[in-house]
C-alpha positions in Angstrom: 0.3 0.0 0.1 2.7 2.1 1.1 4.6 1.3 -2.8 0.9 2.4 -4.3 0.9 5.8 -2.5 4.2 6.5 -3.1 3.9 5.7 -7.1 0.3 7.6 -7.4 2.2 11.3 -5.2 5.3 11.1 -7.4 3.2 10.8 -10.6 1.1 13.8 -10.0 4.7 16.0 -9.1 5.8 14.7 -12.5 2.1 16.6 -13.9 2.6 19.0 -11.3 5.9 19.9 -13.0 5.0 19.2 -17.1 1.9 22.0 -16.0 4.9 23.6 -14.9 6.9 23.4 -18.0 5.0 24.0 -20.3 3.8 27.4 -18.7 0.5 26.4 -16.3 2.0 27.4 -13.4 -0.7 27.9 -11.0 -2.3 25.4 -12.4 1.1 22.9 -11.9 2.2 24.5 -8.1 -1.4 24.0 -7.0 -1.5 20.3 -8.5 1.5 19.8 -6.5 1.0 21.4 -2.6 -2.2 19.8 -2.8 0.0 16.1 -3.2 2.5 17.6 -1.1 -0.2 17.8 1.5 -1.9 14.5 0.6 1.5 12.8 0.8 2.6 13.8 4.7 -1.0 13.3 5.6 -1.4 10.1 4.6 2.8 9.7 5.3 1.6 10.4 9.7 -2.2 8.1 9.0 0.5 5.7 9.1 3.0 6.5 11.3 2.3 3.7 14.2 0.9 1.4 12.1 4.6 0.8 10.0 6.3 1.6 14.3 4.8 -1.6 14.9 5.6 -3.5 12.0 8.6 -2.7 11.8 9.6 -2.6 15.8 6.8 -3.6 17.8 5.8 -0.5 19.6 4.7 2.6 18.6 6.4 5.6 21.2 2.5 7.0 21.6 0.1 9.3 21.5 -2.3 11.2 23.5 -5.8 10.2 23.9 -7.2 13.1 25.8 -5.2 13.5 29.3 -3.6 10.0 29.2 -0.3 9.0 26.9 -1.0 5.5 25.1 1.7 3.5 24.6 1.9 0.1 22.9 3.6 -2.2 21.6 2.6 -5.5 19.7 1.8 -9.4 21.0 1.8 -12.7 18.7 0.1 -10.4 16.2 -1.6 -8.4 18.5 -2.1 -4.8 19.7 -1.2 -4.6 23.5 -1.5 -1.0 25.2 -0.8 0.9 28.8 -2.2 4.6 29.1 -0.4 7.1 30.8 -1.5 10.0 32.9 -0.1 13.2 31.3 -0.6 17.1 32.8 -0.9 19.5 30.9 3.0 22.6 31.9 1.6 25.5 29.3 2.3 26.5 25.8 1.2 23.3 23.9 4.0 20.9 26.7 2.5 18.2 28.7 3.9 16.2 31.9 3.7 11.9 31.2 4.1 10.6 35.1 6.1 8.0 35.9 4.6 4.9 38.7 7.7 4.1 40.7 9.1 0.9 40.0 6.8 -1.0 42.3 2.9 0.6 41.3 4.2 -0.9 38.1 5.5 -4.4 39.4 1.4 -4.3 41.1 -0.3 -2.3 38.3 1.0 -2.6 35.0 -0.2 -6.0 32.5 1.5 -9.0 32.3 3.6 -7.8 29.4 4.6 -5.0 30.8 5.8 -5.9 34.2 9.8 -5.6 35.2 9.8 -3.5 31.9 9.4 0.3 33.1 13.4 0.7 32.4 13.2 -0.1 28.9 9.5 1.8 28.0 10.4 4.4 29.7 13.6 4.8 27.8 11.5 4.2 24.6 9.3 7.1 25.4 12.7 9.4 26.2 12.1 9.4 22.5 8.7 11.3 22.7 9.3 13.3 26.1 12.5 15.2 27.7 13.6 14.3 30.8 12.2 17.1 32.4 9.0 16.0 31.1 9.5 13.3 32.5 7.4 12.3 35.9 8.7 9.6 38.3 6.4 9.0 40.5 6.7 7.4 44.2 4.9 4.0 44.9 1.6 4.0 47.5 2.7 3.8 50.4 0.6 0.1 50.8 2.5 -1.1 47.3 6.1 -0.9 48.8 5.1 -2.3 52.2 
């Protein structure tokens, strides 16, 4: 599917260049601009699926006040939801549970993999945006 969309995009851009060469500047630029915008839209739309199939995980996306981290396990997409706080100017702070809370509350596939998942989240969040929560008292007892 990616190859097909890339081919259609390349042909559309070639057509827009042909229009420009023939003197139809406006039509060529409009067609080329639309083709570039459509290719960018498609690339962003398929980013999650490409990451899951290529690397086995997608570092995530914002869903309301949560960050959704996803991994592919035996053909099924598994996900974690981590809370976000809006800190201003379009930036968020993500909350990472403490070690004991992580082991107590995360699904089986994520237990014992906190450091690995945090490392993957650091490709999206700056260190200053990652808030490592303290364990709740009952989890440490």
